[in-house]
N, C-alpha and C positions, 0 to 999 in steps of 0.2 A: 503494496501499502504505498503508493506517495505523500509525503507530505504533506501539510493542510487538503488532503482528502476530508477526514470528518469531519473537521471546520464544513469546508465544502457542503457532506449528505446533514448536517447541521442546519446549517441555512435552506436550505433544500429545504424541510420536513420545516423548519420554523413559518419556513411563504405559505407550505399547503396546510401546514391548521391557520395561520394568521384570516387565510382566504376562507380556510371553513368558519369562519369563526365569525367572520367581516361580512356573509351571508352572498359570495361574489358564485353568482353560477355559468353556469357552462346555459350555449346555446346555437343555436344550429346555425350556420351557415345565412340561407334566405331567408333567416327571417331577420328584421332589426332588433338586439338588447329592449334589455330595459335600462335604463339610464343609469341605473346606481353596478353595473355588473360592472365589477373589477375588469380593467381590461391590461393592469400593468405595474409591476412592484419592485420595488429597487431597497434594499440594504444602505446605510448609510455606511462608510469606511468603516462606524470603531459599533458596526453595529448595535446602538441602542435608537438607532429611529426608522420607522421602513415605511417608505412615503405608497400611496397609491397613489393611481388615476386612474376614470371611469372614462362610458363609455357616453357619456350627460357632459364632462367634458369636468368635473368635477377632481383637486386633485388637493390629498391629506395625505396628513404631517400626521403620525403616531408613535410613540412612545412602546417601544416591542418588546421591555416587557413586561407595564400591566395591562396592554391593549387597547389604553385612550388614546383618541382625538392630540394632539398638539394644538393642528393647526386647523383650516379652509381654507378654500382659494376655489370658486365658481367663476364658469364664463359665463358672461356675459354677451349677450352675440348684439 
């Protein structure tokens, strides 16, 4: 096993759990997803924060430890 691979596994598992707990919804490609469908997820370099982006244009920053929302940015047309 290469150095760091356990860290990668931990991050991927954490991301999956986070998506399941925050209501991630899968969707068929021919149907527009609900606006709150999470399309992207990224961790901060220190692993303490998670950022999510939704189909509806909302970006949220979360505390990775508690799961609490820290900040929200909403796209305005």
